[in-house]
C-alpha positions in Angstrom: -60.4 11.1 11.8 -57.7 11.9 9.2 -56.4 14.8 11.3 -55.7 12.5 14.3 -54.1 9.9 12.1 -51.9 12.5 10.5 -50.9 13.9 13.9 -50.1 10.3 15.2 -47.9 9.6 12.2 -46.2 12.9 12.6 -45.5 12.2 16.3 -44.1 8.7 15.5 -42.0 10.3 12.7 -40.5 12.7 15.2 -39.7 9.9 17.7 -38.0 7.9 15.0 -36.1 10.9 13.8 -34.7 11.6 17.3 -33.9 8.0 17.9 -31.9 8.0 14.7 -30.1 11.2 15.7 -29.2 9.7 19.1 -27.8 6.5 17.6 -25.8 8.4 15.0 -24.2 10.5 17.8 -23.5 7.4 19.9 -21.9 5.7 16.9 -19.7 8.8 16.2 -18.6 8.9 19.8 -17.7 5.2 19.7 -15.6 5.8 16.5 -13.8 8.7 18.2 -13.1 6.6 21.3 -11.9 3.7 19.2 -9.4 5.8 17.3 -8.1 7.3 20.5 -7.7 3.8 22.0 -5.7 2.6 18.9 -3.5 5.7 19.1 -2.8 5.1 22.8 -1.9 1.4 22.1 0.4 2.5 19.3 2.2 4.8 21.7 2.6 2.1 24.3 3.9 -0.5 21.9 6.2 2.0 20.2 8.1 2.5 23.4 8.7 -1.2 24.0 11.7 -3.0 22.7 11.5 -6.6 21.7 13.8 -8.5 24.0 12.2 -11.9 23.6 14.7 -14.5 22.5 14.2 -17.9 21.0 12.1 -20.2 23.1 13.1 -23.8 23.9 11.3 -26.7 25.4 12.4 -28.6 28.5 13.1 -32.3 27.4 11.9 -33.6 30.8 8.7 -31.7 31.6 7.8 -30.0 28.3 7.7 -26.4 29.6 8.7 -23.7 27.1 11.2 -21.1 28.4 13.6 -18.6 26.9 16.8 -20.3 25.6 18.9 -18.0 27.7 17.2 -19.4 30.9 17.6 -23.1 29.9 20.1 -25.4 31.6 22.1 -27.7 29.4 21.3 -31.3 30.1 22.6 -34.6 28.7 19.5 -35.1 26.5 18.9 -31.4 25.7 17.7 -28.2 27.4 16.2 -28.3 30.9 14.0 -25.8 32.6 16.0 -25.6 35.8 13.4 -27.1 38.1 14.9 -29.2 40.9 13.0 -32.3 39.9 13.9 -31.9 36.2 17.6 -31.5 37.1 17.4 -34.5 39.5 15.8 -36.8 36.9 18.3 -35.8 34.2 21.2 -36.4 36.6 22.7 -33.0 36.0 24.1 -33.0 39.6 23.7 -30.7 42.5 23.0 -27.5 40.6 20.7 -25.1 42.2 17.5 -24.2 40.3 17.4 -20.7 38.8 15.1 -18.1 40.4 
């Protein structure tokens, strides 16, 4: 009886051992993959230049847009949408593309 119990415990111990080994290997692979992913992201973002200017809000519709793209209106910056320009009375300017 004791021999069978000892063999059963030994078998369970081996299974647990191999499960731990598998999980350790998977965890190590995940760490390696994560570090490679971070390195790739650093390379991508290092090549980019920040060309984003200050943002402004259209006084008529509330849309945020770059200040360089805003149209000057009597009450403040406008987004350039035909309806916004019409409501603001800016005139017959064409909306920007």
